[in-house]
MILO-763760 format. One record per residue: x, z, y of N, C-alpha, C, O in turn. Coordinates in steps of 0.02 Angstrom, whole numbers, padded with zeros to 5 digits, always signed. Atoms other than C-alpha are relative to their C-alpha. Example, Ala and Ser with C-alpha at 12.3 -4.5 7.8 and 13.67 -1.06 7.14 Angstrom:
BEGIN
+00045+00000-00059+00615+00390-00225+00045+00000+00060+00097+00033+00059/-00042-00003-00059+00684+00357-00053-00039+00037+00055-00014+00045+00110/
This chain:
BEGIN
+00042+00000-00058+00000+00000+00000+00045+00000+00062+00096+00034+00063/-00037+00000-00063+00063-00037+00175-00011+00066+00036-00065+00096+00032/+00005-00062-00038+00098+00113+00282+00003-00016+00074+00044-00058+00096/+00000+00010-00073+00060+00119+00468+00061+00034+00029+00076+00091+00013/-00058-00030-00032+00215+00147+00572-00019+00038+00063+00018+00082+00085/+00024-00034-00061+00116+00202+00725-00030+00067-00020-00077+00069-00060/+00026-00066+00019+00086+00391+00713-00075+00007+00013-00109+00041-00024/+00071-00005-00015-00085+00372+00794-00042-00031-00055-00094-00005-00074/+00035+00031+00056-00138+00254+00657+00009+00040-00064-00038+00049-00103/-00016-00035+00061-00052+00352+00522-00041+00064-00007-00063+00082-00062/+00034-00065+00003-00138+00515+00568-00074-00004+00016-00109+00046+00011/+00070+00007-00022-00306+00446+00627-00049+00018-00055-00095+00057-00045/+00047-00011+00056-00393+00446+00459+00041+00002-00064+00085-00039-00074/-00033-00004+00065-00334+00498+00289-00054-00005-00054-00109+00020-00045/+00048+00004+00054-00418+00457+00126+00000+00067-00037+00043+00109-00024/+00005-00065+00033-00469+00600+00009+00064+00020-00037+00075+00079-00049/-00063-00016+00036-00301+00589-00082+00055+00018+00049+00110+00036+00028/-00050-00019-00049-00210+00622+00081+00045-00057+00023+00091-00046+00062/-00040+00058-00020-00137+00447+00100-00025-00026+00066-00084-00024+00080/+00023+00031-00062-00139+00364+00269-00041-00063-00015-00034-00092-00068/+00042+00059+00013-00266+00224+00287+00042-00064-00001+00095-00067+00029/-00032+00066+00002-00216+00046+00248-00019-00035+00065-00078-00046+00077/+00018+00031-00064-00204-00038+00420-00033-00068-00007-00063-00094+00040/+00032+00065+00011-00263-00201+00343-00069+00007-00029-00103-00043-00038/+00066-00011+00029-00419-00123+00270+00001-00006-00075+00051-00024-00105/+00006+00005+00073-00481-00120+00093-00007-00073-00020-00033-00114+00018/+00010+00068+00024-00475-00278-00011-00075-00013-00009-00114+00033-00024/+00070+00018+00008-00639-00371-00020-00021+00010-00073+00017-00007-00118/+00024-00009+00069-00744-00326-00173-00029-00065-00027-00087-00068-00049/+00023+00066+00019-00756-00509-00217+00046-00028-00054+00107-00031-00044/-00043+00028+00052-00694-00584-00380+00028-00067+00023-00006-00105+00057/-00031+00062-00020-00574-00727-00354+00008-00049-00057-00008-00033-00115/-00014+00051+00051-00528-00886-00446-00054-00052-00006-00109-00044+00020/+00047+00056+00007-00611-01049-00493-00063+00017-00038-00116-00010-00023/+00061-00018+00038-00730-00970-00618-00049+00038+00044-00110+00026+00041/+00043-00037-00045-00796-00849-00488-00030-00047+00053-00088-00039+00072/+00025+00048-00050-00811-00992-00362-00057-00042-00031-00108-00054+00002/+00052+00040+00034-00910-01096-00488-00064+00041-00010-00119+00015-00002/+00059-00043+00010-01025-00948-00524-00036+00011+00067-00097+00011+00069/+00031-00010-00066-01054-00919-00337-00037-00063+00021-00092-00059+00047/+00033+00063-00016-01094-01104-00312-00064-00008-00041-00116-00027-00013/+00060+00005+00042-01216-01102-00459-00055+00046+00026-00114+00027+00028/+00050-00047-00026-01303-00948-00388-00029-00025+00065-00089-00019+00077/+00025+00026-00064-01315-01026-00216-00047-00059-00011-00100-00062+00020/+00043+00058+00013-01386-01189-00283-00067+00021-00029-00119-00005-00010/+00062-00022+00033-01514-01098-00390-00044+00044+00045-00105+00040+00042/+00040-00051-00035-01566-00960-00269+00002-00004+00076-00041+00025+00109/-00006+00000-00072-01510-01000-00092-00008-00067+00034-00025-00069+00093/+00001+00066-00030-01507-01186-00063-00068-00018+00030-00071-00048+00084/+00067+00019-00023-01695-01205-00043-00017+00030+00068-00058+00002+00105/+00015-00032-00065-01698-01087+00107+00058-00004+00049+00053+00022+00105/-00059+00003-00043-01527-01125+00180-00014-00034+00068+00006-00008+00120/+00014+00038-00061-01590-01252+00309-00038+00042+00051-00025+00036+00111/+00041-00038-00047-01715-01131+00386+00030+00069+00016+00017+00096+00070/-00023-00069-00008-01624-00964+00363+00074+00008+00017+00096+00064+00030/-00073-00007-00007-01439-01002+00388+00021+00030+00067+00075+00060+00070/-00018-00028-00065-01439-00950+00572-00029+00070+00012-00029+00095+00068/+00029-00068-00004-01520-00782+00535+00038+00044-00050+00019+00048-00108/-00042-00039+00046-01387-00666+00461-00039+00052-00041-00021+00066-00098/+00038-00051+00036-01516-00536+00413-00037-00028-00061-00059+00010-00103/+00034+00032+00056-01592-00661+00292+00047-00017-00058+00025-00042-00110/-00050+00009+00053-01431-00675+00190-00006-00069-00034-00011-00074-00095/+00008+00068+00027-01443-00864+00170+00066-00038-00005+00066-00096-00027/-00065+00035+00003-01257-00906+00182+00018-00013-00073-00004+00022-00118/-00020+00018+00068-01178-00988+00031+00049+00050-00031+00050+00058-00092/-00050-00045+00026-01039-00860+00015+00061-00036-00029+00101-00006-00065/-00055+00040+00029-00917-01000-00028+00062-00004+00044+00113-00029+00022/-00057+00006-00046-00801-00986+00123+00066+00027-00028+00116-00007-00024/-00064-00024+00025-00670-00875+00040+00028-00043-00056+00088-00052-00062/-00021+00043+00055-00665-00989-00112+00027-00066+00026+00075-00093-00001/-00026+00060-00033-00642-01141-00001+00068+00015+00032+00115-00023+00025/-00061-00019-00035-00509-01052+00101+00060+00005-00047+00114-00019-00030/-00055-00010+00046-00404-01007-00050+00007-00056-00051+00049-00051-00097/-00007+00058+00044-00430-01174-00138-00027+00010-00070-00007-00026-00116/+00028-00011+00065-00532-01106-00282-00058-00047-00015-00082-00052-00072/+00053+00050+00007-00665-01238-00252+00010-00050+00057+00036-00032+00110/-00008+00051-00052-00667-01400-00154-00067-00018+00031-00120-00009+00000/+00061+00023-00033-00792-01467-00029-00031-00057-00041-00092-00064-00043/+00027+00055+00041-00809-01619-00143-00039+00027-00060-00092+00001-00077/+00035-00030+00057-00857-01509-00290-00067+00029+00022-00117+00022-00013/+00062-00028-00026-00987-01420-00184-00050-00056+00014-00109-00052-00005/+00045+00056-00015-01059-01585-00121-00027-00031-00064-00086-00044-00069/+00021+00031+00063-01063-01658-00297-00054+00042-00034-00104+00015-00057/+00049-00044+00032-01156-01507-00365-00067+00000+00036-00119-00003+00004/+00062-00001-00038-01283-01502-00224-00034-00068-00004-00095-00072-00011/+00029+00068+00005-01308-01692-00229-00034-00009-00067-00089-00038-00071/+00031+00006+00067-01341-01683-00416-00064+00041-00004-00114+00018-00031/+00059-00043+00001-01462-01539-00393-00058-00031+00039-00116-00026+00018/+00051+00029-00043-01556-01631-00255-00017-00072-00020-00055-00106+00014/+00005+00070+00022-01549-01797-00352+00011-00048+00058-00025-00097+00068/-00019+00040-00058-01467-01870-00199+00035-00063-00023+00071-00063-00073/-00036+00062+00011-01406-02049-00197+00017-00031+00068-00016-00016+00117/-00023+00027-00064-01316-02150-00063-00054-00034+00042-00050-00035+00103/+00052+00035-00039-01472-02247-00014-00041+00049+00042-00074+00028+00089/+00036-00049-00041-01547-02085+00053+00036+00013+00066+00005+00036+00114/-00037-00010-00062-01409-02076+00183-00020-00052+00052-00031-00036+00110/+00022+00055-00043-01454-02244+00257-00055-00038-00037-00040-00084-00075/+00056+00030+00037-01627-02292+00193-00003-00076+00005-00029-00109-00040/+00004+00073-00008-01608-02470+00261+00047-00035-00049+00039-00095-00062/-00046+00030+00050-01467-02498+00135-00028+00012-00069-00034+00069-00090/+00024-00005+00069-01535-02533-00037+00053-00026-00047+00100-00060-00026/-00048+00024+00049-01441-02566-00195+00005-00076+00004-00045-00111+00003/-00012+00071-00003-01363-02737-00184+00002-00029+00070+00023-00086+00079/-00001+00024-00069-01381-02751+00005+00071+00001+00025+00108+00047+00009/-00069+00001-00025-01220-02801+00093+00011+00057+00050-00034+00076+00087/-00019-00053-00048-01129-02666+00192+00005-00028+00070+00016-00088+00078/-00008+00022-00069-01123-02675+00381-00062-00030+00031-00059-00057+00086/+00063+00024-00028-01305-02723+00407-00004-00075+00007-00041-00101+00049/+00002+00074-00004-01274-02909+00376-00059-00027-00038-00068-00088-00040/
């Protein structure tokens, strides 16, 4: 554990064992790794995706995906997230630009 060199920090709060507090705080109670990231994505797709669009700007509604730490540490990629959500929503490229249908030339020609 890191020790605070500043006496004010060192003596400010002590844990029950008498150790000075960790100036960086406690580690997050979040499991790491690709398996945990995949499980979090699956939970979000099954339980949070349907309300994400309406609730994401209301923190009290707990609608965030919870995937940021996994993205940050490279345990999951944005492509993997998109692929999973696209498959769940049965998304296809023609939904992005409805005027483009299968076989239509690109560029609006």
